[in-house]
C-alpha positions in Angstrom: 0.2 -23.5 -5.7 0.4 -27.2 -4.9 3.4 -28.7 -3.3 3.5 -32.5 -3.4 5.9 -33.7 -0.7 7.1 -37.1 0.5 6.0 -40.3 -0.9 9.2 -42.1 -1.7 9.1 -45.5 -3.7 8.6 -48.6 -1.6 9.9 -51.2 -4.2 8.6 -52.7 -7.4 5.1 -54.2 -7.6 4.4 -57.8 -8.7 4.9 -58.6 -12.3 7.0 -55.5 -12.9 4.1 -53.1 -12.2 4.3 -49.6 -10.7 6.5 -49.3 -7.6 4.7 -49.0 -4.2 4.7 -45.6 -2.6 4.4 -44.5 1.0 1.4 -42.3 1.7 2.3 -38.9 0.4 2.3 -35.8 2.5 -0.6 -33.4 2.2 -0.6 -30.9 -0.7 -1.5 -27.3 0.0 -4.1 -25.1 -1.8 -4.7 -21.4 -1.0 -8.2 -20.0 -0.5 -8.6 -16.2 -0.7 -11.3 -14.7 1.5 -12.3 -11.2 2.5 -11.9 -9.8 6.0 -15.7 -9.7 6.3 -15.8 -13.4 5.5 -13.1 -14.1 8.1 -15.0 -12.1 10.7 -18.4 -13.6 10.1 -17.5 -17.0 8.8 -18.4 -18.3 5.3 -18.7 -21.5 3.2 -16.8 -21.2 -0.1 -16.3 -23.6 -3.0 -12.8 -24.2 -4.0 -12.4 -25.4 -7.6 -9.3 -27.7 -7.6 -9.4 -28.1 -11.4 -8.8 -24.4 -11.8 -5.7 -24.5 -9.6 -3.8 -27.4 -10.9 -2.2 -28.6 -14.1 -3.1 -31.8 -16.0 -0.2 -33.7 -14.4 -1.5 -33.1 -10.9 -5.1 -33.9 -12.0 -3.9 -37.2 -13.2 -2.5 -37.8 -9.7 -5.9 -37.5 -8.2 -6.2 -33.8 -7.2 -9.4 -32.8 -8.9 -13.0 -31.7 -8.3 -14.5 -29.2 -6.0 -14.2 -28.7 -2.2 -16.7 -27.1 0.1 -14.6 -25.2 2.6 -16.1 -24.0 5.8 -14.4 -21.0 7.3 -15.4 -20.5 10.9 -15.3 -17.2 12.9 -12.1 -17.2 14.9 -9.9 -18.5 12.1 -7.0 -16.4 11.0 -4.7 -15.7 8.0 -2.7 -18.8 7.5 -5.2 -21.2 9.2 -4.9 -24.7 7.7 -8.1 -26.7 7.0 -7.4 -30.4 6.3 -9.3 -32.6 3.8 -8.5 -36.3 4.3 -8.1 -38.3 1.1 -8.4 -35.4 -1.3 -4.6 -35.2 -2.1 -2.3 -37.2 -4.3 -2.8 -40.8 -5.5 0.6 -42.2 -6.5 0.9 -45.0 -9.1 0.5 -48.4 -7.4 -1.4 -47.0 -4.5 -4.8 -48.0 -3.3 -7.6 -45.4 -3.1 -7.6 -45.5 0.7 -3.9 -44.7 0.7 -4.5 -41.4 -1.1 -2.9 -38.4 0.5 -4.6 -35.4 2.1 -5.1 -31.9 1.0 -4.7 -28.8 3.2 -6.5 -25.5 2.4 -4.6 -22.4 3.7 -6.5 -19.2 4.2 -5.3 -16.0 2.6 -7.1 -12.8 3.7 -7.4 -10.0 1.2 -6.3 -6.4 2.2 -9.2 -4.3 3.4 -9.7 -0.6 2.5 -10.8 0.4 6.0 -9.5 -2.2 8.5 -6.1 -3.8 9.3 -5.5 -6.8 11.5 -3.1 -6.9 14.4 -3.3 -10.3 16.1 -6.9 -10.4 17.5 -7.4 -6.7 17.2 -8.9 -4.7 14.4 -7.3 -1.3 13.5 -9.3 1.5 11.8 -9.3 5.3 11.4 -12.0 7.8 12.2 -12.1 11.5 11.2 -13.6 14.1 13.6 -13.8 17.9 13.4 -11.8 20.2 15.7 -14.9 21.1 17.8 -15.6 17.4 18.2 -12.0 16.8 19.2 -12.1 19.5 21.9 -15.7 19.1 23.3 -16.7 15.5 22.6 -18.8 13.7 20.1 -21.1 10.8 19.3 -20.4 9.3 15.9 -21.6 6.2 14.0 -19.0 3.6 13.0 -19.9 0.7 10.6 -18.3 -2.6 11.6 -17.3 -5.5 9.3 -20.6 -7.3 9.6 -22.6 -4.1 8.9 -23.4 -3.5 12.6 -23.5 0.3 13.4 -21.6 1.3 16.6 -22.2 4.6 18.3 -18.8 5.8 19.4 -19.0 8.3 22.3 -16.3 10.6 23.7 -16.5 13.4 26.4 -12.7 14.0 26.5 -10.3 15.9 24.4 -9.0 13.7 21.5 -5.6 14.6 20.2 -4.7 14.1 16.5 -3.3 10.7 15.6 -4.2 9.4 19.1 -5.5 5.8 19.3 -8.5 4.8 21.5 -9.8 1.3 22.2 -13.4 0.0 21.9 -13.1 -3.2 23.9 -14.3 -6.6 22.6 -15.1 -5.3 19.1 -12.1 -6.9 17.4 -11.9 -10.3 15.8 -13.5 -13.3 17.4 -11.2 -15.7 19.3 -12.0 -19.4 19.2 -10.9 -22.4 21.2 -8.4 -24.4 19.0 -9.9 -27.7 20.0 -13.7 -27.1 20.0 -13.8 -24.1 17.6 -16.2 -22.3 20.1 -15.9 -18.6 20.4 -14.3 -17.7 23.7 -13.9 -13.9 23.4 -13.1 -11.0 21.1 -10.1 -8.8 20.5 -10.4 -5.0 20.5 -11.2 -2.3 18.0 -8.5 0.3 17.9 -9.5 3.6 16.4 -6.8 6.2 15.4 -8.3 9.7 15.1 -7.7 12.3 12.4 -8.7 15.8 13.4 -10.1 17.9 10.5 -8.8 21.4 11.2 -10.5 24.4 9.6 -8.4 25.9 6.7 -9.2 29.5 7.6 -10.5 31.4 10.6 -12.1 34.9 10.4 -10.9 37.6 12.7 -14.0 37.4 15.0 -13.6 33.6 15.2 -9.9 34.1 16.2 -11.0 36.4 19.0 -13.5 33.9 20.3 -11.0 31.1 20.2 -8.5 33.3 22.1 -11.1 34.1 24.7 -11.9 30.4 25.2 -8.5 28.9 25.1 -5.5 29.5 27.5 -3.5 32.6 26.5 -0.6 31.7 24.3 2.8 32.4 25.6 4.5 35.0 23.5 8.3 34.6 23.4 10.3 37.9 23.3 10.8 39.0 19.7 14.5 38.6 18.8 16.6 41.4 17.5 16.6 41.0 13.7 20.0 42.7 13.6 21.5 39.6 15.1 21.9 36.2 13.3 18.2 35.5 13.4 16.4 35.5 10.1 12.6 36.0 9.8 10.3 33.9 7.6 6.6 33.5 7.0 5.2 30.0 6.5 3.3 29.1 3.3 0.9 26.2 2.6 2.6 23.0 1.4 1.3 21.6 -1.9 3.1 18.3 -2.7 2.3 18.5 -6.5 3.5 22.1 -6.7 6.6 21.2 -4.8 7.4 18.3 -7.1 6.9 20.5 -10.2 9.2 23.1 -8.7 11.9 20.5 -8.0 11.6 19.1 -11.5 12.0 22.6 -13.0 15.1 23.2 -10.8 16.6 19.9 -11.9 16.0 20.7 -15.6 17.7 24.1 -15.1 20.6 22.5 -13.3 21.0 20.0 -16.2 21.0 22.9 -18.7 23.7 24.6 -16.8 25.8 21.5 -16.7 25.4 21.0 -20.5 26.4 24.6 -21.2 29.3 24.8 -18.8 27.4 26.7 -16.2 28.4 27.0 -12.6 28.8 23.6 -10.9 28.9 23.3 -7.1 30.3 20.3 -5.3 30.1 19.4 -1.6 33.3 20.3 0.2 34.6 17.6 2.4 36.6 18.8 5.4 
């Protein structure tokens, strides 16, 4: 977790004491935060004693740090702490190295981050996808957004709510200068079954489907009916077929190899 770097010896001290060292480079310590904490900002205590071994403690990296995470920071942001790093033998206290805290953002169950933008999913019904909707969406800070649409929303399409992404800060002052966007990808919940009267109503409302000429089944066209796909059932069937294939191999049953032209 810690990576002491730099700090080569500068020569022996008077009377055969410890050699003098140049000021060491900063050591790095990770701090794990949630996406909510990154969005809103948070003050967290980092226990250095729990992160380092005894050897590093003896070199001066010990105690607790109060880390202030500001809105606008990102995964990998470095927060410096002057004089909280390594103290090499023969060094004065004021020559002690620095420590850098590096932010690590935990994965979120609802949101993903893409630069300054937040990515999320929303599920709507088929009537909502076709006729419009007003749905509540809970943001990272608990704010409830009312998402409105009066257009047709296609499955897996992505739509943008502007300026509802991550805060963007000025690198010098730390002031918030803007926000990224919230990108919502829609899943459309289709009905599993339609009754005959519902089918008639849908056919009356929607454009008439184009019926292709039915092919002559006496030709090379083969006719099939689609069935529902169940992943678990498919895997069980495949496993059963593999077992049967293994049994045939063990008992000298038919073996088929791919023919290479």
